[in-house]
N, CA, C and O of each residue as an XYZ file, in Angstrom:
512
protein
N       0.851     -1.172      0.000
C       0.000      0.000      0.000
C       0.897      1.236      0.000
O       1.854      1.316      0.770
N       0.591      2.167     -0.840
C       1.385      3.396     -0.946
C       0.806      4.498     -0.054
O      -0.406      4.591      0.140
N       1.687      5.310      0.472
C       1.268      6.464      1.262
C       0.633      7.493      0.349
O       1.100      7.703     -0.771
N      -0.442      8.147      0.820
C      -1.068      9.184      0.006
C      -0.457     10.556      0.262
O      -0.626     11.480     -0.533
N       0.253     10.679      1.379
C       0.940     11.927      1.700
C       2.194     11.551      2.459
O       2.136     10.759      3.400
N       3.342     12.116      2.060
C       4.590     11.755      2.729
C       5.587     12.893      2.616
O       5.516     13.734      1.719
N       6.528     12.888      3.572
C       7.581     13.883      3.570
C       8.867     13.222      4.061
O       8.873     12.570      5.104
N       9.945     13.390      3.316
C      11.260     12.868      3.647
C      11.226     11.347      3.831
O      11.831     10.790      4.747
N      10.490     10.702      2.916
C      10.385      9.247      2.921
C      10.636      8.711      1.513
O      10.540      9.446      0.530
N      10.956      7.432      1.433
C      11.118      6.777      0.141
C      10.521      5.384      0.228
O      10.784      4.638      1.171
N       9.705      5.041     -0.776
C       9.102      3.711     -0.819
C       9.918      2.807     -1.729
O      10.501      3.260     -2.715
N       9.954      1.524     -1.389
C      10.712      0.526     -2.137
C       9.790     -0.637     -2.495
O       8.938     -1.032     -1.699
N       9.967     -1.179     -3.696
C       9.261     -2.402     -4.068
C      10.117     -3.191     -5.046
O      10.971     -2.620     -5.725
N       9.897     -4.501     -5.126
C      10.758     -5.349     -5.958
C      10.739     -5.000     -7.448
O      11.720     -5.249     -8.148
N       9.644     -4.431     -7.940
C       9.560     -4.094     -9.356
C      10.571     -3.021     -9.745
O      11.076     -3.025    -10.868
N      10.865     -2.121     -8.847
C      11.828     -1.059     -9.130
C      13.251     -1.595     -9.024
O      14.140     -1.153     -9.752
N      13.466     -2.544     -8.124
C      14.779     -3.164     -7.982
C      15.714     -2.466     -7.017
O      16.825     -2.950     -6.798
N      15.313     -1.345     -6.429
C      16.176     -0.690     -5.449
C      15.957     -1.323     -4.072
O      14.972     -2.033     -3.866
N      16.856     -1.073     -3.146
C      16.745     -1.658     -1.821
C      17.430     -0.781     -0.778
O      18.153      0.160     -1.104
N      17.180     -1.116      0.479
C      17.873     -0.506      1.605
C      18.356     -1.641      2.497
O      17.859     -2.764      2.403
N      19.333     -1.349      3.372
C      19.858     -2.396      4.237
C      19.738     -2.015      5.707
O      19.954     -0.868      6.098
N      19.386     -3.011      6.501
C      19.335     -2.893      7.956
C      20.009     -4.135      8.513
O      19.676     -5.250      8.114
N      20.943     -3.960      9.420
C      21.642     -5.090     10.003
C      22.342     -5.952      8.968
O      22.485     -7.160      9.156
N      22.778     -5.338      7.876
C      23.480     -6.055      6.823
C      22.584     -6.832      5.878
O      23.081     -7.476      4.954
N      21.280     -6.789      6.086
C      20.332     -7.511      5.242
C      19.669     -6.551      4.268
O      19.163     -5.512      4.691
N      19.656     -6.865      2.965
C      18.960     -6.011      2.007
C      17.448     -6.274      2.042
O      17.003     -7.417      2.140
N      16.684     -5.203      1.961
C      15.221     -5.289      1.905
C      14.760     -4.579      0.634
O      15.175     -3.453      0.358
N      13.907     -5.237     -0.128
C      13.447     -4.710     -1.410
C      12.014     -4.188     -1.347
O      11.521     -3.618     -2.320
N      11.346     -4.376     -0.218
C       9.974     -3.914     -0.075
C       9.844     -3.203      1.260
O      10.084     -3.793      2.313
N       9.461     -1.928      1.212
C       9.292     -1.194      2.454
C       9.328      0.305      2.270
O       9.060      0.829      1.189
N       9.664      0.977      3.343
C       9.648      2.431      3.414
C      10.807      2.877      4.281
O      11.064      2.281      5.326
N      11.513      3.922      3.861
C      12.520      4.533      4.723
C      12.086      5.944      5.068
O      11.486      6.640      4.249
N      12.392      6.355      6.271
C      12.048      7.678      6.774
C      13.324      8.333      7.278
O      14.052      7.748      8.079
N      13.594      9.537      6.813
C      14.818     10.236      7.177
C      14.484     11.542      7.876
O      13.814     12.407      7.312
N      14.956     11.679      9.113
C      14.654     12.882      9.901
C      15.621     14.022      9.616
O      15.666     14.982     10.385
N      16.399     13.949      8.534
C      17.385     14.983      8.235
C      16.757     16.348      8.009
O      17.436     17.370      8.115
N      15.481     16.373      7.703
C      14.794     17.646      7.467
C      14.005     18.098      8.682
O      13.151     18.977      8.568
N      14.273     17.516      9.843
C      13.595     17.930     11.066
C      12.362     17.110     11.369
O      11.512     17.563     12.136
N      12.227     15.947     10.813
C      11.072     15.092     11.032
C      10.527     14.619      9.698
O      10.734     15.259      8.667
N       9.839     13.511      9.726
C       9.277     12.986      8.490
C       8.017     12.207      8.824
O       7.778     11.850      9.977
N       7.212     11.947      7.795
C       5.946     11.260      8.027
C       5.453     10.580      6.759
O       5.897     10.874      5.649
N       4.515      9.660      6.967
C       3.787      9.013      5.874
C       2.359      8.783      6.363
O       2.148      8.315      7.482
N       1.378      9.116      5.517
C      -0.035      8.935      5.833
C      -0.640      7.860      4.939
O      -0.368      7.807      3.740
N      -1.463      7.004      5.538
C      -2.140      5.938      4.801
C      -3.635      6.009      5.062
O      -4.063      6.162      6.206
N      -4.428      5.899      4.008
C      -5.881      5.873      4.121
C      -6.316      4.417      4.195
O      -6.216      3.680      3.214
N      -6.796      4.011      5.358
C      -7.215      2.628      5.587
C      -8.727      2.471      5.599
O      -9.222      1.360      5.789
N      -9.466      3.544      5.404
C     -10.913      3.556      5.633
C     -11.691      2.547      4.789
O     -12.750      2.094      5.222
N     -11.217      2.188      3.628
C     -11.958      1.279      2.755
C     -11.563     -0.187      2.923
O     -12.087     -1.045      2.213
N     -10.659     -0.487      3.838
C     -10.093     -1.834      3.877
C     -10.502     -2.697      5.063
O     -10.582     -3.916      4.911
N     -10.760     -2.140      6.209
C     -11.116     -2.934      7.383
C      -9.967     -3.770      7.934
O     -10.189     -4.874      8.433
N      -8.750     -3.258      7.849
C      -7.593     -3.974      8.376
C      -7.655     -4.051      9.904
O      -8.268     -3.210     10.561
N      -7.003     -5.081     10.449
C      -6.941     -5.251     11.902
C      -5.523     -5.124     12.452
O      -5.341     -4.727     13.602
N      -4.518     -5.457     11.642
C      -3.138     -5.355     12.115
C      -2.222     -4.854     11.002
O      -2.494     -5.031      9.815
N      -1.142     -4.230     11.422
C      -0.025     -3.910     10.538
C       1.203     -4.508     11.211
O       1.410     -4.344     12.413
N       2.012     -5.202     10.421
C       3.197     -5.832     10.984
C       4.332     -5.817      9.981
O       4.118     -5.644      8.781
N       5.527     -5.997     10.483
C       6.712     -5.999      9.630
C       7.960     -5.955     10.485
O       7.954     -6.356     11.649
N       9.034     -5.458      9.885
C      10.297     -5.293     10.601
C      10.677     -3.817     10.606
O      10.383     -3.086      9.660
N      11.326     -3.392     11.666
C      11.744     -2.007     11.805
C      13.169     -1.969     12.331
O      13.568     -2.794     13.152
N      13.928     -0.998     11.842
C      15.298     -0.828     12.308
C      15.926      0.415     11.714
O      15.303      1.142     10.939
N      17.172      0.642     12.093
C      17.937      1.756     11.548
C      18.646      1.291     10.283
O      19.111      0.153     10.211
N      18.728      2.159      9.295
C      19.465      1.828      8.086
C      20.953      1.772      8.399
O      21.450      2.501      9.257
N      21.649      0.903      7.696
C      23.079      0.741      7.938
C      23.847      2.032      7.717
O      24.895      2.242      8.328
N      23.338      2.902      6.849
C      24.040      4.154      6.568
C      23.831      5.229      7.645
O      24.413      6.310      7.551
N      23.020      4.949      8.652
C      22.733      5.930      9.700
C      23.961      6.149     10.571
O      24.704      5.209     10.854
N      24.169      7.377     10.991
C      25.261      7.742     11.900
C      25.176      6.874     13.159
O      24.107      6.755     13.757
N      26.278      6.280     13.556
C      26.283      5.365     14.699
C      25.998      6.055     16.034
O      25.721      5.382     17.026
N      26.063      7.379     16.069
C      25.768      8.107     17.305
C      24.339      8.636     17.336
O      23.923      9.252     18.318
N      23.591      8.400     16.271
C      22.210      8.890     16.191
C      21.260      7.917     16.881
O      21.586      6.746     17.073
N      20.094      8.409     17.248
C      19.005      7.599     17.776
C      17.714      8.132     17.179
O      17.609      9.315     16.854
N      16.743      7.258     17.041
C      15.478      7.688     16.465
C      14.296      7.127     17.215
O      14.417      6.192     18.006
N      13.158      7.716     16.948
C      11.904      7.223     17.509
C      10.873      7.196     16.392
O      10.704      8.171     15.661
N      10.200      6.087     16.274
C       9.171      5.902     15.266
C       7.836      5.838     15.987
O       7.663      5.052     16.919
N       6.890      6.667     15.556
C       5.583      6.731     16.208
C       4.494      6.378     15.204
O       4.511      6.847     14.066
N       3.549      5.553     15.633
C       2.404      5.168     14.820
C       1.153      5.779     15.436
O       0.881      5.583     16.620
N       0.391      6.520     14.635
C      -0.839      7.152     15.092
C      -2.010      6.631     14.274
O      -1.946      6.582     13.045
N      -3.075      6.244     14.957
C      -4.320      5.869     14.288
C      -5.352      6.924     14.582
O      -5.744      7.110     15.734
N      -5.806      7.627     13.542
C      -6.781      8.714     13.718
C      -6.330      9.686     14.803
O      -7.121     10.086     15.658
N      -5.055     10.061     14.763
C      -4.409     11.019     15.665
C      -4.257     10.541     17.111
O      -4.001     11.347     18.006
N      -4.411      9.244     17.342
C      -4.185      8.665     18.668
C      -2.916      7.819     18.596
O      -2.781      6.966     17.719
N      -1.991      8.059     19.521
C      -0.744      7.311     19.535
C      -1.031      5.836     19.807
O      -1.620      5.485     20.829
N      -0.603      4.971     18.868
C      -0.782      3.531     19.005
C       0.473      2.845     19.532
O       0.390      1.912     20.330
N       1.634      3.313     19.081
C       2.888      2.669     19.475
C       4.060      3.581     19.152
O       4.049      4.285     18.142
N       5.073      3.565     20.015
C       6.345      4.237     19.765
C       7.455      3.215     19.905
O       7.441      2.377     20.807
N       8.427      3.298     18.987
C       9.558      2.386     19.006
C      10.831      3.220     18.978
O      11.056      3.984     18.039
N      11.672      3.075     20.016
C      12.962      3.764     20.059
C      13.983      2.884     19.372
O      14.013      1.671     19.584
N      14.830      3.500     18.540
C      15.777      2.748     17.718
C      17.188      3.299     17.838
O      17.407      4.509     17.899
N      18.145      2.363     17.871
C      19.564      2.707     17.879
C      20.237      1.957     16.737
O      19.860      0.824     16.440
N      21.230      2.571     16.088
C      21.852      1.945     14.918
C      22.678      0.699     15.226
O      23.032     -0.039     14.306
N      22.991      0.447     16.488
C      23.780     -0.741     16.819
C      22.903     -1.965     17.105
O      23.414     -3.004     17.524
N      21.600     -1.855     16.884
C      20.666     -2.960     17.115
C      20.187     -3.527     15.779
O      20.060     -2.795     14.798
N      19.925     -4.825     15.748
C      19.384     -5.458     14.555
C      17.908     -5.109     14.400
O      17.252     -4.759     15.381
N      17.373     -5.201     13.171
C      15.942     -4.950     12.973
C      15.109     -5.911     13.827
O      15.512     -7.045     14.085
N      13.955     -5.436     14.252
C      13.054     -6.258     15.057
C      11.667     -6.268     14.422
O      11.315     -5.387     13.638
N      10.905     -7.271     14.778
C       9.531     -7.380     14.288
C       8.613     -6.487     15.112
O       8.856     -6.248     16.294
N       7.559     -6.001     14.475
C       6.530     -5.251     15.194
C       5.161     -5.698     14.694
O       5.020     -6.174     13.568
N       4.168     -5.536     15.543
C       2.772     -5.782     15.190
C       1.929     -4.779     15.956
O       2.094     -4.608     17.164
N       1.015     -4.109     15.241
C       0.188     -3.071     15.859
C      -1.266     -3.319     15.499
O      -1.590     -3.582     14.341
N      -2.132     -3.236     16.486
C      -3.578     -3.364     16.262
C      -4.090     -2.064     15.649
O      -3.954     -0.995     16.244
N      -4.672     -2.158     14.470
C      -5.222     -0.978     13.788
C      -6.716     -1.159     13.509
O      -7.259     -0.529     12.601
N      -7.372     -2.007     14.280
C      -8.804     -2.234     14.117
C      -9.559     -0.913     14.230
O      -9.402     -0.185     15.210
N     -10.375     -0.608     13.231
C     -11.187      0.602     13.243
C     -10.469      1.876     12.836
O     -11.090      2.938     12.793
N      -9.181      1.801     12.535
C      -8.403      2.990     12.169
C      -8.686      3.364     10.709
O      -8.610      2.522      9.815
N      -9.010      4.629     10.488
C      -9.224      5.135      9.130
C      -7.956      5.731      8.534
O      -7.659      5.521      7.358
N      -7.214      6.470      9.343
C      -5.988      7.105      8.869
C      -4.819      6.692      9.760
O      -4.835      6.915     10.971
N      -3.806      6.086      9.142
C      -2.591      5.709      9.853
C      -1.500      6.705      9.492
O      -1.244      6.965      8.317
N      -0.858      7.260     10.522
C       0.265      8.185     10.304
C       1.490      7.600     10.988
O       1.432      7.170     12.140
N       2.600      7.591     10.258
C       3.871      7.129     10.798
C       4.818      8.321     10.819
O       5.042      8.954      9.787
N       5.373      8.633     11.984
C       6.321      9.740     12.153
C       7.679      9.199     12.569
O       7.773      8.204     13.288
N       8.721      9.862     12.111
C      10.091      9.530     12.515
C      10.752     10.814     13.008
O      10.682     11.852     12.351
N      11.388     10.732     14.159
C      12.126     11.869     14.708
C      13.453     11.399     15.276
O      13.594     10.250     15.693
N      14.422     12.302     15.286
C      15.704     12.033     15.932
C      15.576     12.324     17.412
O      14.769     13.155     17.829
N      16.382     11.630     18.204
C      16.383     11.847     19.652
C      17.726     12.437     20.037
O      18.760     11.781     19.910
N      17.712     13.662     20.503
C      18.898     14.289     21.075
C      20.114     14.386     20.187
O      20.030     14.028     19.012
N      21.173     14.825     20.660
C      22.545     15.005     20.186
C      22.729     15.521     18.755
O      23.840     15.435     18.231
N      21.717     16.039     18.119
C      21.866     16.673     16.813
C      22.142     15.737     15.647
O      22.406     16.211     14.542
N      22.092     14.445     15.850
C      22.302     13.471     14.779
C      20.952     13.120     14.158
O      19.913     13.258     14.803
N      20.971     12.667     12.909
C      19.734     12.392     12.187
C      19.438     10.906     12.113
O      20.320     10.099     11.821
N      18.193     10.553     12.378
C      17.750      9.163     12.296
C      17.328      8.838     10.876
O      16.694      9.653     10.205
N      17.683      7.643     10.420
C      17.229      7.121      9.129
C      16.713      5.713      9.419
O      17.490      4.792      9.668
N      15.389      5.564      9.381
C      14.722      4.359      9.851
C      14.029      3.649      8.691
O      13.496      4.286      7.783
N      14.049      2.336      8.739
C      13.396      1.529      7.711
C      12.273      0.686      8.282
O      12.357      0.164      9.393
N      11.224      0.568      7.491
C      10.131     -0.371      7.750
C      10.159     -1.356      6.585
O      10.042     -0.949      5.429
N      10.312     -2.633      6.875
C      10.490     -3.613      5.807
C       9.424     -4.709      5.875
O       8.927     -5.067      6.943
N       9.097     -5.225      4.689
C       8.159     -6.344      4.572
C       6.881     -6.119      5.382
O       6.404     -7.018      6.073
N       6.340     -4.908      5.285
C       5.155     -4.523      6.025
C       3.918     -5.113      5.358
O       3.768     -5.060      4.137
N       3.034     -5.676      6.180
C       1.757     -6.194      5.672
C       0.616     -5.638      6.496
O       0.749     -5.415      7.699
N      -0.491     -5.421      5.842
C      -1.736     -5.013      6.475
C      -2.693     -6.188      6.364
O      -2.896     -6.721      5.273
N      -3.275     -6.593      7.469
C      -4.229     -7.710      7.449
C      -5.499     -7.335      8.164
O      -6.420     -8.146      8.251
């Protein structure tokens, strides 16, 4: 599913052939969010689908500054559903979020402290 509104993000899919890496593993399907511009976001319209969960893997891109930290926030209809703090020295981890009844999903990425920029990836994301 493609975002209908996004800022400082890039989408990836196998048809294009580009990829990003997290923990040394290449991912060909997903989304990257870069806080280099002071924050970034992606909006998804879920109102016509009736999804109950969103799941996938999340982590820092290998190219991210090793002293940077990031926080990824998921909002359903402007209500915070989940926040994930990320450090570049950690491997990607799985996530699952209940989105039952959510019409609009917003994903935000921000850097945490020390003036370094977070570059975060969401890989192999599925909506069910």
